[in-house]
C-alpha positions in Angstrom: -50.4 -19.3 19.8 -46.9 -18.6 21.2 -44.2 -21.4 21.8 -41.9 -20.5 24.7 -38.5 -22.0 25.5 -37.6 -21.5 29.2 -34.1 -22.2 30.2 -32.6 -22.6 33.8 -28.9 -22.3 33.1 -26.1 -23.8 35.0 -22.4 -24.6 34.4 -22.8 -28.3 35.4 -26.5 -28.6 34.5 -28.8 -26.5 32.2 -32.5 -27.3 32.1 -35.0 -26.4 29.3 -38.7 -26.4 28.9 -41.0 -25.8 26.3 -44.8 -24.9 26.4 -47.3 -23.3 24.1 -49.6 -20.7 25.2 -52.9 -19.9 23.6 -55.4 -17.8 25.2 -55.6 -18.9 28.8 -54.4 -22.5 28.0 -50.8 -23.3 28.7 -49.6 -26.8 27.3 -46.5 -28.8 27.9 -44.4 -29.7 24.7 -41.0 -31.0 25.9 -38.5 -30.5 28.6 -35.1 -31.9 29.6 -31.6 -31.0 30.8 -28.0 -31.2 29.8 -25.7 -32.6 32.6 -22.0 -32.0 32.4 -19.3 -33.2 34.4 -17.6 -31.1 37.0 -14.3 -32.3 35.4 -15.2 -30.9 31.9 -13.4 -27.8 30.8 -15.2 -24.4 31.1 -15.1 -23.8 27.5 -16.1 -27.1 26.6 -19.3 -26.8 29.0 -20.0 -23.5 27.2 -19.7 -25.0 23.8 -22.1 -28.0 24.8 -24.8 -25.4 26.5 -24.8 -23.6 23.1 -25.2 -26.5 20.9 -27.6 -28.3 23.1 -29.9 -24.9 23.3 -29.4 -24.5 19.6 -30.6 -28.0 18.9 -33.6 -27.6 21.1 -34.4 -24.3 19.1 -33.8 -26.0 15.7 -36.4 -29.0 17.0 -39.1 -26.7 18.4 -39.0 -23.4 16.8 -39.8 -21.3 19.9 -41.3 -17.9 19.2 -40.0 -16.6 22.6 -37.0 -17.3 24.8 -37.1 -16.9 28.5 -34.1 -17.3 30.9 -33.6 -17.1 34.5 -31.6 -13.9 35.3 -28.5 -14.1 37.5 -29.1 -14.2 41.3 -26.3 -12.3 43.0 -24.0 -14.5 44.9 -21.4 -13.5 47.5 -19.0 -15.7 45.5 -18.3 -13.4 42.5 -16.6 -16.2 40.6 -19.7 -18.1 40.8 -21.8 -15.5 39.5 -19.3 -14.9 36.5 -19.4 -18.6 35.7 -23.3 -18.7 35.6 -23.1 -15.6 33.5 -21.1 -17.3 31.0 -23.6 -20.3 30.8 -26.3 -17.7 30.4 -24.3 -16.1 27.6 -24.0 -19.3 25.6 -28.0 -20.2 25.8 -28.7 -16.5 24.8 -26.3 -16.6 22.2 -28.1 -19.5 20.6 -31.6 -17.7 20.8 -29.9 -14.5 19.5 -28.5 -16.2 16.4 -31.9 -17.9 15.8 -33.7 -14.4 16.0 -35.8 -15.6 19.0 -36.6 -12.8 21.3 -35.0 -13.1 24.7 -36.7 -12.1 28.0 -35.2 -12.5 31.6 -36.8 -13.1 34.7 -35.4 -13.1 38.4 -35.9 -16.4 40.5 -38.3 -14.4 42.8 -40.3 -13.3 39.8 -40.5 -16.7 38.5 -41.6 -18.3 41.9 -44.1 -15.4 42.3 -45.7 -16.1 39.0 -46.0 -19.8 39.3 -46.9 -20.2 43.1 -48.2 -16.7 44.2 -45.1 -16.4 46.4 -41.6 -15.1 45.5 -40.1 -17.1 48.2 -41.7 -20.4 47.4 -39.6 -23.6 47.7 -38.9 -26.1 45.0 -41.6 -28.5 46.2 -44.4 -25.7 45.8 -43.1 -25.0 42.4 -43.1 -28.5 41.4 -46.8 -28.9 42.7 -47.8 -26.0 40.7 -46.1 -27.1 37.6 -48.3 -30.1 37.7 -51.4 -28.2 38.2 -50.9 -25.6 35.6 -49.5 -27.9 32.9 -51.8 -30.9 33.7 -48.7 -33.1 34.2 -49.2 -36.4 36.1 -45.9 -35.7 37.7 -43.5 -32.9 37.5 -40.0 -33.5 36.2 -37.6 -35.2 38.5 -34.7 -32.9 37.6 -35.0 -29.5 39.3 -33.4 -27.7 36.6 -35.8 -29.0 34.1 -38.7 -27.9 36.4 -37.1 -24.5 36.9 -36.9 -24.0 33.1 -40.7 -25.0 32.9 -41.5 -22.6 35.7 -39.4 -19.7 33.7 -41.4 -20.5 30.5 -44.9 -20.2 32.5 -43.8 -17.0 34.1 -43.1 -15.5 30.7 -46.6 -16.8 29.5 -48.3 -15.3 32.6 -46.5 -11.9 32.4 -47.4 -11.6 28.6 -50.9 -12.9 28.5 -52.1 -10.3 26.0 -49.7 -11.8 23.3 -51.4 -15.2 23.6 -55.0 -14.2 23.4 -56.9 -15.5 20.4 
């Protein structure tokens, strides 16, 4: 069995989702998000992201860490800020010796829905089906993080075969 921590990084909201994969079975473990005020300083946001992901790692002991890769934005500053948020989360995993895997938003959508240009409602619908949830999380960053974890499980099924 592997335990995957999926992360959807953001400077104002960072989502996380944890699943287990054993054979063909994926199970929901936990998910949540860290919401930060826009007025919070950039450095305090990075500290909060790092500490939150570190706490999740300490609480759940994932064996794999999957994170959404940067999508390239026309606004270079936005891409840089997102890169810093990703770096804070990745550092928490690296310091805990959890292997890090990166997936593009298109790869994540393709893995979960079968279509790389799927919208959020399609991803949410499939999350419920794949994980057997009564209802998907209401926060889109939390849902996206679970989708990243599922993408990692699907792309690495041979690791979870019993």
